[in-house]
N, C-alpha and C positions, 0 to 999 in steps of 0.2 A: 443480290441483284435487285434493282429497283422494280417495283411493279410497273409493268408496261403501260397500264392504264393512266399513269401519272407522268409518263415520260414524254419529252418532246423530241423533235428531230435532232437536237444537239446532244441528247443524253444516251441514246441507245447505240449499240454496236450491231451491225448487220453482217452475218456470216453468209458469204456468197459461195455456193458449192457449184463448181464447174466440172461436170463429167466430160471427159475428153477421149476421143478415139479417132485416130487418123485425121487430125485437123491441122495438118502442117500449113496449109495455105490460109487459114483463118484464125488460128489461135492467138497470134500477136494482136490482131485488130480487136478481137473481143475483149482481151485483157485490157487494152488501152481504153476501150469504151467503158468497161467496168470501173477502171481507175478514175475516169472522168465523170462518173455518175454522181449526182448531187446528194450523196450521203457522206457525212463527215467521217464517221468511224466505220471502217470496212475491214473485214477479215476475208481475204480471198483464198479459197482452198480449191486447188485443181487436183482432180484424180484422173490420172492417165491410165486408161484401161487396156494396157499392153498394145500401144500404137506400134505400127510397123513401117510407117511411111516417113520417118524422120522427125515426127512431132517431138519425141523425147529430146533430141538434140537441141531443138529450138527452145524447149522448156528450160533446159539446163543453161544454155548459152545466153539467152536473151530475156527470159521471163522470171527465173528464180529470184533475182534481186527485187522484183517488183511486187511479188505476192507474199502472202503469209505462209502458205504451205503448199508443197507439191508432193503427192503420194502416188507411187507407182504400183500398179498391179503387175504381177508376174504371169498371170493367166488372164486372158480376155473373158470377163464375166458378164458384160452387158451393162446397160444404163442403171438398172436397179442395183446391181452390185457396186458400181462406182458411187452411186448416191449413198448407199449404206455406209461405205467407207468415209465419204465426205461428211456425212451427218455426225459420225462418231468423233470426228476431229473438230467439230464446230464448238466455239466457246462464246459466240455472240448471244445477244438477247433474242434476236429474230434470225431465222435461217431461211434463205431463199435459194431456189434452183435457177441456174443460168446455163442454158445449152451453149455449146462452144461455137455454134453457127451465128449468123447475123439476123435471125428471124425475129428476135425479141430485143427490145430497146432498154438498156440499163438505165436510161434517164427516167424510166417509169417506176423504179424501185420505191420512191416516196409514196406514189399513189397506191401501190400494192401493200406497203407497210402501214399506211395511215390508219386503216380501220383497226388494226391490232393495237397501235399506239393509243388510239382513242378509246380503247376498251370495248369496242363494238363486236369483236370476234377474237378467236384464238388462232384461226387459220384464215388466210385470204388467198383466193384464186384470182389471178389476172385473166379475165375472159376475153378472148379474141372476138366474141360474137355478141356480147351483152351491149344492147342499145346501138348496134351498128350492123351494117351489111356484112354478110358472111364473106370472109376472106379465104384465100387459098385455092388450091386446085380441086376440081369437082370431086374426084374420087376420094381425096383426103377429107373434104368437107362432109361428104356423105358418111364416110366411116366414122368420123367424129360425132356426127349427129346421132347415128344409130347407137354407138357405144355410150354416149352421154345419156341418151334416152333410157337405155337398158339399165345403166347404173342407177339412174334416178328411180327406176321402178322398185329397186331393192333398198336404196339408201333413203329415199324420200327427201332428198336434198333440194331438188329443183334447180340443179346447176345448168348452165348453158354451155360449159366447156370443161368437162371432166379431164380431158387429155392435155390441157394447157401445161406448158413448161413452168410458167410463173406461178409457183405455189410458195407462199410464205408461211412459216410456222413459228410459234413460240418455241424456242429451242427445247425446253423440257418436254414438250409434247412430242416432237418428232423423234427425240432421243429415247422416248419411252416405248416406241412402237418397234416390234420385231418385224423387220422387212424381209420377206421371203423371196419375192420375185427377183430374178436376175436381169431380165431385159425390160421391155416396155410394159410388161404387166404391172410394173410399179404404180402406174397411174390409177388403174381401177382398184388395186390392192390398198393403196394408202387412203383412197377416198372411202372405200368400204369400212376400213378400220377406224378412220376418224369418225364416220357416222355412228358406228357401234359404240364408240367412246362417248358420244354425246357432246363433242366439242362444238363450239360455235364457228360456223364457216360462212364467210361472206365472199361475194364476187365483186370485182370492180372492172370496168372496161379498160382494155389496153390496146395498143396498136400491134400490127403484125405484118411482117414483110416476108412472105413465104418464098423459099427457094425450091427449084425444081428437083426432080429425082436425079437429073444429070449434075446439078450443082452440089447435091449433098444427100445424105442418108435419109430415107423415109421409112415409116412403118410399113411393113409388108403384110401380105395376106396371112402368113403364119402368125405374125404378131397380133393381127386382128382377132383371129380365132383364140389365141392365148388370152387376149383381153376379155373376151366373152367368158372363157373358162374362169378367169379370175373374178369377174363380177359374180358369177354363180357360186364359186368356191368361198370367197371371203365374206359373202353376205352372212355367213354363220360362223365366221372365224372369231 
């Protein structure tokens, strides 16, 4: 594999891991947006976390010919479990997470990958709040603010958006980490473990189009408490 610091946008392969659970109404659109994103070499990996709403039928009938891999869980494990599976199947130079909803814009992959390609960092977070007005619904914004602040207290990273979906990693880094959390605890867990590894992390601003709780799944109170637990637990992991 070429050193990422000397690669340009034409040389590297981006593995895009899409964890998917009951996204029948949106999975086709997000796959089309990912396919149209301005990255030449893409490996698209979908991990279906035991969907029960007909998503699997759509994946088989309409999406399988368009993507690199589809992996099916036989038990619903949560986002962290789906990402662990997806990361293990990745073969690209850089790996990025893409939620199956429409909140994050795949056209911004180059912006999130650029600092890694330039040799400025090993991991890049796409921040919804860096250099911009806070977006999203009040309760979710406040939860993110508190969790990011608490995470920073222990990691000393100074992040503005620890909970962001858009996290891009050099593949060898993300595949070297033992991910324990099954659900949304993945975000604070991976941030804490990256900090303890001493890898270089950078943030870049991204756009964000939040959907309501009625439109899609949101992190709940239980997940918030679990995130706090993870911040405290993995600071010494």
